[in-house]
C-alpha positions in Angstrom: -105.7 -43.4 77.2 -104.9 -44.7 73.7 -101.3 -45.7 73.4 -99.0 -44.2 70.8 -98.1 -47.6 69.5 -101.7 -48.6 69.0 -102.4 -45.3 67.1 -99.4 -45.8 64.8 -100.1 -49.4 63.9 -103.9 -49.0 63.4 -103.3 -45.9 61.3 -100.8 -47.7 59.2 -103.3 -50.5 58.5 -106.0 -48.0 57.7 -103.8 -46.3 55.2 -103.1 -49.6 53.6 -106.8 -50.2 53.4 -107.4 -46.9 51.7 -104.6 -47.7 49.1 -106.1 -51.1 48.3 -109.5 -49.5 48.0 -108.2 -47.1 45.4 -105.6 -49.2 43.6 -106.3 -52.9 44.2 -108.2 -55.0 41.6 -108.6 -58.7 41.0 -106.5 -59.8 38.0 -108.2 -61.8 35.2 -105.4 -64.4 35.6 -107.1 -67.0 37.8 -104.3 -69.5 37.6 -103.7 -71.1 41.1 -101.5 -74.0 40.0 -98.6 -72.7 42.1 -100.7 -72.4 45.3 -98.9 -75.3 47.0 -95.5 -73.7 46.4 -96.9 -70.4 47.6 -97.9 -72.1 50.8 -94.3 -73.4 51.1 -93.0 -69.8 50.9 -95.6 -68.7 53.4 -94.3 -71.2 55.9 -90.7 -70.1 55.3 -91.7 -66.4 56.0 -93.7 -66.9 59.1 -92.3 -70.1 60.6 -88.9 -70.4 59.1 -87.6 -66.9 59.6 -89.5 -66.4 62.8 -88.2 -69.5 64.6 -84.7 -69.1 63.2 -84.4 -65.8 65.2 -85.5 -67.3 68.5 -82.0 -68.3 69.5 -81.7 -65.3 71.9 -82.6 -66.6 75.3 -84.7 -63.6 76.4 -86.0 -62.4 73.1 -88.1 -65.3 71.8 -91.5 -63.5 72.1 -90.1 -60.5 70.1 -88.4 -62.6 67.5 -91.6 -64.5 66.7 -94.0 -61.7 67.3 -92.2 -59.0 65.4 -91.5 -61.3 62.5 -95.3 -62.0 62.4 -96.2 -58.3 62.5 -93.6 -57.2 60.0 -94.5 -60.1 57.6 -98.2 -59.3 57.7 -97.7 -55.6 57.0 -94.9 -55.9 54.5 -96.8 -58.4 52.4 -99.6 -55.8 51.9 -97.1 -53.0 51.3 -95.0 -55.1 48.9 -98.1 -55.8 46.7 -98.6 -52.0 46.4 -95.0 -51.1 45.9 -94.2 -53.8 43.3 -97.6 -53.2 41.7 -96.7 -49.6 41.1 -94.4 -50.8 38.3 -97.1 -52.9 36.7 -100.2 -50.7 36.6 -103.0 -51.7 34.2 -104.7 -49.4 31.7 -106.9 -48.0 34.5 -103.9 -47.2 36.7 -104.8 -49.9 39.1 -102.8 -52.8 40.5 -104.0 -56.2 39.2 -103.7 -58.8 42.1 -103.3 -62.5 41.4 -101.4 -65.4 42.9 -98.1 -64.2 41.5 -98.7 -60.9 43.3 -99.0 -62.8 46.6 -95.9 -64.9 46.4 -93.8 -62.1 45.0 -95.0 -60.0 48.0 -94.0 -62.9 50.4 -90.6 -63.1 48.8 -90.1 -59.3 48.9 -91.0 -59.2 52.6 -88.1 -61.6 53.2 -85.8 -58.7 52.4 -87.1 -56.9 55.5 -86.9 -60.0 57.7 -83.3 -60.5 56.5 -82.4 -56.9 57.5 -84.3 -57.4 60.7 -81.9 -60.2 61.6 -78.9 -57.8 61.5 -80.4 -55.4 64.1 -82.4 -58.0 66.0 -82.8 -57.1 69.7 -81.4 -53.5 69.4 -84.5 -51.6 68.2 -88.2 -51.1 69.0 -90.8 -52.7 66.8 -91.9 -49.2 65.6 -88.3 -48.7 64.4 -88.5 -52.0 62.6 -91.8 -51.0 61.0 -90.2 -47.7 59.8 -87.3 -49.7 58.4 -89.6 -52.1 56.6 -91.8 -49.5 55.0 -88.8 -47.6 53.6 -86.9 -50.8 52.6 -89.7 -52.2 50.5 -89.7 -48.9 48.5 -86.0 -49.2 47.8 -86.2 -52.9 47.3 -89.0 -52.5 44.6 -86.9 -49.8 42.9 -83.8 -51.9 42.9 -85.8 -54.9 41.6 -87.1 -52.7 38.8 -83.6 -51.5 37.9 -82.2 -55.1 37.8 -85.1 -56.8 36.0 -86.4 -54.1 33.6 -83.3 -52.0 33.0 -80.2 -54.1 33.6 -82.2 -57.2 32.7 -80.1 -59.6 34.8 -81.1 -63.2 35.4 -81.6 -63.8 39.1 -84.5 -66.2 39.4 -83.8 -67.2 43.0 -83.0 -63.7 44.2 -79.3 -64.3 45.3 -78.6 -60.6 44.4 -81.9 -58.7 44.4 -83.2 -60.3 47.6 -80.5 -61.8 49.8 -77.7 -59.5 49.0 -79.9 -56.4 49.1 -81.5 -57.4 52.4 -78.1 -58.2 54.0 -76.3 -55.0 53.0 -79.4 -52.8 53.7 -79.4 -54.2 57.2 -75.7 -53.7 57.5 -76.1 -50.0 56.5 -78.8 -49.6 59.1 -76.7 -51.3 61.8 -73.8 -49.0 61.1 -76.0 -45.9 61.9 -78.0 -47.5 64.7 -74.9 -48.5 66.6 -73.5 -44.9 66.4 -70.0 -46.3 66.1 -70.1 -48.2 69.4 -69.5 -51.8 70.1 -72.8 -53.4 71.3 -72.3 -55.7 74.3 -74.9 -57.3 76.4 -75.0 -60.3 78.7 -78.3 -61.3 77.1 -77.0 -61.6 73.6 -76.6 -65.3 73.9 -78.6 -68.5 73.6 -79.5 -71.4 75.8 -80.1 -75.0 75.1 -83.9 -74.7 74.6 -83.7 -71.5 72.5 -81.2 -73.1 70.2 -83.6 -76.0 69.7 -86.4 -73.7 68.7 -84.1 -71.9 66.3 -83.3 -75.2 64.7 -87.0 -75.6 63.9 -86.8 -72.5 61.8 -83.6 -73.9 60.1 -85.3 -77.2 59.2 -88.4 -75.5 57.8 -86.3 -73.2 55.6 -84.1 -76.0 54.5 -87.0 -78.2 53.5 -89.0 -75.6 51.5 -86.1 -73.6 49.9 -86.5 -75.4 46.5 -90.0 -74.0 46.3 -88.6 -70.5 47.0 -86.2 -70.7 44.2 -88.5 -72.2 41.6 -92.0 -70.8 42.1 -91.6 -68.0 39.5 -90.4 -70.3 36.7 -92.0 -72.3 33.9 -92.1 -76.1 34.1 -88.7 -77.0 32.5 -86.9 -74.3 34.3 -88.8 -75.1 37.5 -87.6 -78.7 37.2 -83.9 -77.7 37.1 -84.3 -75.1 39.9 -85.8 -77.7 42.3 -83.0 -80.2 41.6 -80.2 -77.7 41.8 -81.5 -76.1 45.0 -82.0 -79.4 46.6 -78.5 -80.6 45.8 -76.8 -77.3 46.8 -78.6 -77.3 50.2 -77.6 -80.9 50.9 -73.9 -80.3 50.1 -73.8 -77.1 52.1 -75.4 -78.9 55.1 -72.7 -81.6 55.1 -69.9 -79.1 54.5 -71.1 -76.9 57.4 -70.9 -79.8 59.8 -67.4 -80.7 58.6 -66.0 -77.1 58.6 -67.6 -76.3 62.0 -65.9 -79.3 63.6 -62.6 -78.4 61.9 -62.5 -74.9 63.5 -62.5 -76.5 67.0 -59.6 -78.5 68.3 -61.8 -81.0 70.0 -63.9 -81.5 66.8 -67.1 -80.2 68.5 -69.8 -78.5 66.5 -71.1 -74.9 67.0 -74.9 -74.6 66.8 -74.8 -71.1 65.3 -73.1 -72.7 62.2 -75.6 -75.5 61.9 -78.6 -73.1 62.3 -77.4 -70.8 59.5 -74.6 -72.0 57.3 -76.5 -75.1 56.3 -78.8 -72.8 54.4 -76.1 -71.0 52.5 -76.4 -73.3 49.5 -80.0 -72.3 48.9 -78.9 -68.6 48.8 -75.8 -69.2 46.6 -77.6 -71.3 44.0 -80.4 -68.7 43.6 -79.1 -66.8 40.5 -78.2 -70.0 38.7 -80.9 -72.3 40.0 -82.7 -72.5 36.6 -79.5 -72.7 34.6 -77.6 -75.7 33.2 -75.1 -75.7 36.0 -75.4 -79.5 36.2 -75.9 -81.6 39.3 -72.2 -81.7 40.2 -72.1 -77.9 39.8 -75.0 -77.5 42.2 -73.2 -79.7 44.7 -70.0 -77.6 44.3 -71.9 -74.4 44.8 -73.2 -75.7 48.1 -69.8 -76.8 49.3 -68.3 -73.4 48.6 -71.2 -71.6 50.2 -71.0 -73.7 53.3 -67.3 -73.0 53.7 -67.7 -69.3 53.1 -70.5 -69.0 55.6 -68.8 -70.8 58.4 -65.6 -68.9 57.9 -67.7 -65.7 57.9 -69.2 -66.6 61.3 -65.8 -67.4 62.8 -63.6 -64.7 61.3 -65.6 -61.9 59.5 -68.4 -61.2 62.0 -66.0 -60.5 64.9 -63.8 -58.3 62.7 -66.8 -56.2 61.4 -68.0 -55.8 65.0 -64.6 -54.9 66.5 -63.1 -53.0 63.6 -66.0 -51.2 62.1 -68.6 -51.4 64.9 -71.1 -53.0 62.5 -73.2 -55.3 64.8 -74.8 -58.3 63.1 -77.0 -60.1 65.6 -77.9 -63.1 63.5 -74.8 -63.2 61.2 -77.0 -62.2 58.3 -73.9 -61.1 56.3 -72.6 -64.7 56.4 -75.9 -66.4 55.5 -77.3 -63.9 53.0 -74.6 -61.3 52.1 -71.6 -63.4 51.2 -73.5 -66.4 49.7 -75.7 -63.9 47.8 -72.7 -62.2 46.2 -71.2 -65.7 45.5 -74.5 -66.6 43.8 -74.4 -63.5 41.7 -70.8 -64.2 40.5 -71.8 -67.8 39.6 -74.8 -66.4 37.7 -72.5 -64.1 35.8 -70.2 -67.0 34.9 -73.1 -69.1 33.7 -74.4 -66.3 31.6 -71.1 -66.3 29.7 -71.5 -70.0 28.9 -75.2 -69.9 28.0 -76.0 -70.7 24.3 -79.1 -71.3 22.3 -77.8 -74.7 21.4 -77.9 -75.7 25.0 -81.1 -73.8 26.2 -83.2 -73.5 23.1 -85.8 -70.8 23.2 -85.7 -70.8 27.0 -82.4 -68.9 26.7 -84.5 -65.8 25.8 -86.9 -66.4 28.7 -83.9 -66.4 31.1 -82.1 -63.6 29.2 -84.6 -61.5 27.3 -82.0 -58.9 26.4 -80.0 -61.6 24.4 -82.7 -62.2 21.8 -82.1 -60.9 18.3 -84.5 -58.8 16.2 -84.7 -61.3 13.4 -85.9 -64.0 15.8 -88.5 -61.7 17.3 -91.5 -63.4 15.8 -90.4 -66.9 17.0 -89.6 -65.6 20.5 -92.9 -63.7 20.8 -94.8 -66.8 20.2 -93.0 -68.7 22.9 -92.2 -66.3 25.7 -94.2 -63.2 24.9 -91.3 -60.7 24.3 -92.0 -57.4 22.6 -89.9 -55.1 20.5 -89.1 -52.9 23.4 -87.0 -55.6 25.2 -85.2 -57.1 22.2 -81.6 -55.9 22.7 -79.6 -58.6 21.1 -76.8 -58.8 23.7 -73.9 -61.2 23.4 -73.1 -63.7 26.1 -70.1 -61.6 27.2 -72.2 -58.4 27.3 -74.8 -60.2 29.4 -72.1 -61.3 31.8 -71.1 -57.7 32.2 -74.6 -56.7 33.0 -74.9 -59.5 35.6 -71.8 -58.1 37.3 -73.3 -54.6 37.1 -76.4 -56.0 38.9 -74.3 -57.1 41.8 -72.4 -53.8 42.1 -75.6 -51.7 41.8 -77.4 -53.8 44.4 -74.6 -53.7 47.0 -74.1 -50.0 46.6 -77.8 -49.1 46.5 -78.6 -51.3 49.4 -75.8 -50.0 51.6 -76.6 -46.3 50.9 -80.3 -46.7 51.3 -79.7 -48.6 54.5 -77.6 -45.8 55.9 -80.2 -43.2 55.0 -82.9 -45.4 56.6 -80.8 -45.8 59.7 -80.6 -42.0 60.1 -84.4 -41.8 60.1 -84.7 -44.7 62.5 -82.2 -43.3 64.9 -84.6 -41.0 66.7 -83.9 -40.6 70.4 -87.6 -40.6 71.3 -88.1 -44.1 70.0 -84.8 -46.0 70.6 -84.0 -48.6 73.3 -81.4 -48.0 76.0 -78.5 -50.4 75.9 -79.7 -52.2 79.1 -82.9 -53.2 77.3 -81.2 -54.8 74.3 -82.1 -58.4 73.5 -84.9 -58.6 76.1 -88.7 -59.1 75.7 -89.5 -57.1 78.9 -89.8 -53.6 77.2 -92.5 -54.9 74.8 -94.5 -57.8 76.2 -96.8 -58.3 79.2 -95.0 -61.1 81.0 -95.7 -63.3 84.0 -94.0 -62.8 87.4 -94.1 -59.0 87.6 -92.4 -58.6 84.2 -89.5 -60.9 85.1 -90.7 -63.8 83.0 -87.2 -64.3 81.7 -85.9 -65.3 85.2 -88.8 -67.8 85.5 -87.8 -69.4 82.2 -84.2 -69.6 83.4 -85.3 -71.6 86.4 -87.6 -74.0 84.6 -85.0 -76.4 83.1 -83.3 -76.8 86.5 -86.6 -77.4 88.3 -87.7 -79.9 85.6 -84.4 -81.8 85.8 -84.7 -82.2 89.6 -88.3 -83.5 89.2 -87.2 -86.0 86.5 -84.2 -87.1 88.6 -86.5 -87.9 91.6 -89.0 -89.7 89.3 -86.2 -91.9 87.9 -84.8 -92.6 91.4 -88.3 -93.9 92.4 -88.4 -96.2 89.4 -85.0 -97.6 90.1 
């Protein structure tokens, strides 16, 4: 008998095939200069995010597998949803390298939200969440970039903040106002090591993530600023983590996550003249906020509001994302043509003046429709509006999505949370987890006997 899960997944892929058949078209832009950076982002999506979520001791198959499945489907769906706002004269979606890397980046919003509810849903529920989220993400991205016209080159607001608060909204409904407790919601030595693989890959490739959509001079600044912010947030995380413990010991959950907060926080201002010391300062602040969030805010949200956040996404993406948006608003207030030249109007198209239209058109391809002539202070106000719209829109759409996901026929029971067994064919009559638990002990005895023989 054909399983329900097979039918749903294969039908979904067939629907995507039909949509590409009708709407997809090769673009005439054959530029592939950014392909190496695109590969960096690909690694972040499928290795970085996947391994980062393997810290749960009995959920590694699901963390990697579901990340792989969601990523592959959401990349296709993102091309279609984002392309809907950029149809050509034939009402088709032109697909080029930019379409691919923007789809990769968009799919990250779903993987961010997945981290909030990791281990508490089925993968069909995750697919449902992802399909709906990409629709709302694309709409929010359109509102921020085309209507509000905010500068957010690294996605601090439209990506990280949106993904975090969308996931929090889903979690609020999925949990049904109950505190989620399970003895399996914990890590072990080996699972934390695998999670660190994800951290390292994300840390290494984040400069590509923040710079791929930019022109050369802006790309240059974005790479440097992101690199410095990541480095300072890494060092700060180690310091603050040890400060929170009387014996000065480190907590692996901080090192796995808060070390990346600098990359999130610098996103909105990555291409701006924040200066190297400013990038370092952003990383320091982001590292502090993230660690404090893990120690203080996550338990408070769980106990007070019953909002369960498995991976601490709010501390890695939510708070640093809002911080990044605020820094971007502050930098918008300081941005002048004297400092930026014509690139000011590439970063802030709405700030260009009508009497400069001809010059600007020859450099950054602006048209009459997007020449608004905002002042620096007005642009700052729109940057702040972008943050508020995104947080509100993400939270509400997440709550609505959670209502649709919370179908009794497809949900997990609480004793199946954070376990691979309900989804994967495992060795040892389905109790592969117990086998894994025994392996380190058995190996240690073998090594001890071997060492004794040598001695």
